[in-house]
C-alpha positions as a printed Julia matrix, in Angstrom:
193×3 Matrix{Float64}:
 -50.53  204.73  173.71
 -52.09  202.17  171.38
 -50.36  198.81  170.7
 -49.89  199.84  167.04
 -48.09  203.04  168.03
 -45.9   201.11  170.51
 -45.0   198.6   167.8
 -44.19  201.36  165.31
 -41.97  203.07  167.89
 -40.26  199.8   168.68
 -39.63  199.21  164.98
 -38.1   202.65  164.63
 -35.98  202.48  167.78
 -34.9   198.87  167.68
 -32.87  197.36  164.92
 -33.63  193.9   166.29
 -33.73  191.1   163.77
 -33.02  193.41  160.89
 -29.51  193.87  159.67
 -29.59  196.72  157.17
 -25.81  196.75  156.95
 -25.76  193.13  155.84
 -28.91  192.93  153.71
 -28.12  192.61  150.06
 -30.79  192.24  147.39
 -30.43  189.12  145.25
 -27.75  189.55  142.61
 -26.29  186.54  140.84
 -23.22  188.57  139.79
 -22.35  189.56  143.33
 -19.21  187.89  144.68
 -19.38  185.39  147.52
 -19.77  186.78  151.0
 -16.59  186.46  152.99
 -17.3   186.28  156.72
 -16.27  189.37  158.63
 -13.8   188.59  161.36
 -14.04  190.46  164.6
 -11.09  191.37  166.79
 -12.35  188.88  169.4
 -11.56  185.28  168.49
 -14.53  182.93  168.72
 -13.5   179.83  170.64
 -16.78  178.02  171.23
 -17.27  174.29  170.72
 -20.06  173.22  168.41
 -23.35  172.22  170.07
 -23.49  168.65  171.27
 -26.22  166.28  170.07
 -28.44  167.01  173.11
 -27.64  170.7   173.44
 -29.63  173.86  172.77
 -27.66  177.07  172.24
 -29.29  180.51  172.08
 -27.21  183.31  170.54
 -28.16  186.92  171.3
 -26.53  189.82  169.47
 -26.9   192.52  172.12
 -24.95  195.27  170.32
 -27.85  197.7   169.79
 -30.42  199.23  172.09
 -32.86  196.38  172.64
 -30.48  193.94  170.97
 -29.88  193.29  167.29
 -30.73  189.63  166.75
 -31.44  186.24  168.31
 -31.09  182.75  166.93
 -30.64  179.24  168.24
 -29.01  175.92  167.52
 -30.79  172.73  168.51
 -27.94  170.29  168.1
 -26.52  171.09  164.67
 -29.8   172.59  163.35
 -29.87  176.41  163.17
 -32.96  178.54  163.65
 -32.07  182.06  162.46
 -35.49  183.74  162.34
 -35.59  186.63  159.88
 -31.79  186.52  159.73
 -29.47  186.75  156.72
 -26.7   184.45  157.94
 -27.44  181.39  155.79
 -28.22  183.33  152.61
 -25.1   185.5   152.98
 -22.81  182.62  153.87
 -24.23  180.29  151.18
 -22.77  182.58  148.53
 -19.32  181.33  149.57
 -18.68  178.09  147.64
 -16.45  176.84  150.47
 -19.23  177.19  153.09
 -20.39  173.78  154.33
 -23.31  174.87  156.47
 -24.03  176.59  159.77
 -21.45  176.33  162.52
 -21.79  177.97  165.93
 -18.42  179.75  165.87
 -19.08  181.1   162.35
 -22.61  182.2   163.32
 -21.32  184.01  166.42
 -18.54  185.65  164.4
 -21.15  186.78  161.85
 -23.22  188.32  164.67
 -20.17  190.25  165.88
 -19.91  192.41  162.73
 -21.32  195.34  164.73
 -19.62  194.65  168.08
 -18.49  192.0   170.53
 -21.55  192.1   172.8
 -22.83  188.69  171.74
 -24.08  186.28  174.4
 -24.17  182.5   173.99
 -26.53  180.55  176.28
 -25.99  176.77  176.44
 -28.41  174.18  177.84
 -28.35  170.36  177.82
 -31.8   168.9   177.22
 -33.32  165.52  177.98
 -34.32  163.56  174.84
 -38.04  164.45  175.04
 -37.35  168.19  175.47
 -34.78  168.13  172.68
 -37.25  166.4   170.34
 -39.98  168.93  171.17
 -37.81  171.99  170.45
 -36.34  170.35  167.35
 -39.87  169.69  166.03
 -40.87  173.32  166.7
 -37.8   174.57  164.84
 -38.39  172.23  161.88
 -42.09  173.13  161.66
 -41.7   176.9   162.18
 -42.65  179.03  159.2
 -41.06  182.29  158.22
 -40.54  185.08  160.73
 -41.16  188.74  159.87
 -38.44  191.29  160.65
 -38.27  192.41  164.29
 -39.72  189.11  165.58
 -36.55  186.99  165.83
 -36.43  187.03  169.64
 -40.15  186.23  169.91
 -39.66  183.26  167.58
 -36.7   181.96  169.58
 -38.57  182.42  172.86
 -41.66  180.68  171.47
 -39.57  177.77  170.16
 -38.23  177.06  173.68
 -41.23  178.17  175.8
 -42.49  175.67  178.35
 -39.94  172.95  177.52
 -37.42  171.38  179.93
 -35.34  174.09  181.64
 -37.62  176.66  179.96
 -40.77  175.39  181.74
 -41.4   178.84  183.26
 -40.76  180.67  179.96
 -43.99  181.93  178.41
 -44.85  182.27  174.74
 -44.95  185.9   173.61
 -46.34  188.01  170.8
 -43.21  190.14  170.7
 -40.01  190.62  172.69
 -36.6   192.14  172.06
 -33.31  190.24  171.86
 -32.08  192.0   175.03
 -35.27  191.07  176.92
 -34.74  187.45  175.84
 -31.15  187.7   177.11
 -32.37  188.99  180.49
 -34.8   186.09  180.73
 -32.01  183.6   179.92
 -29.66  185.31  182.4
 -32.01  184.05  185.13
 -31.56  180.47  183.87
 -27.76  180.68  183.82
 -27.0   182.36  187.17
 -25.79  180.37  190.17
 -24.22  176.97  190.72
 -27.48  175.04  190.25
 -28.47  176.84  187.03
 -29.63  174.58  184.19
 -27.5   176.45  181.64
 -24.47  178.65  181.16
 -23.79  181.97  179.5
 -20.58  182.48  177.55
 -18.92  185.27  175.6
 -17.58  184.57  172.08
 -14.09  183.93  173.48
 -15.46  181.26  175.85
 -15.33  183.43  178.99
 -18.33  183.3   181.33
 -20.78  186.19  181.09
């Protein structure tokens, strides 16, 4: 099977990085977006100044979306979170708990991976996030993986042309398992994965 056919099949099968239920064409008369609240309360502290947090919405086959916080800066490749939430005049900017709650609109299978970085690693990922251009639909997980690849606890993580949110989650599971793991995996309610 050719790479083009595989990509077309992946696009049809996976809903990753595309949220058709949340996409709304621009309309100045549309009311502000009120965040959807899931039945599971989100009880996660905000990222610390030296912390990287990867959020994976794993509610669909292959996963639905991936994004990351580097400190307080959000990278939401090909996501609608900021544009939807910015329509609410009370919104003051991205917050981890709000972002996770937003990702839970289609289910509670959202994974939150937390890593503390040394200053040089933090600066490198932060620069990648700041300098990253736009991301086409279906490439959110590849963008997140490429933003962290080869840095600090992600030294063995390779850059990719494409990956799914669930494949990114599996990769991060290996970095959060065991007592000596460099990171942790949490559920939205703060429970360990």
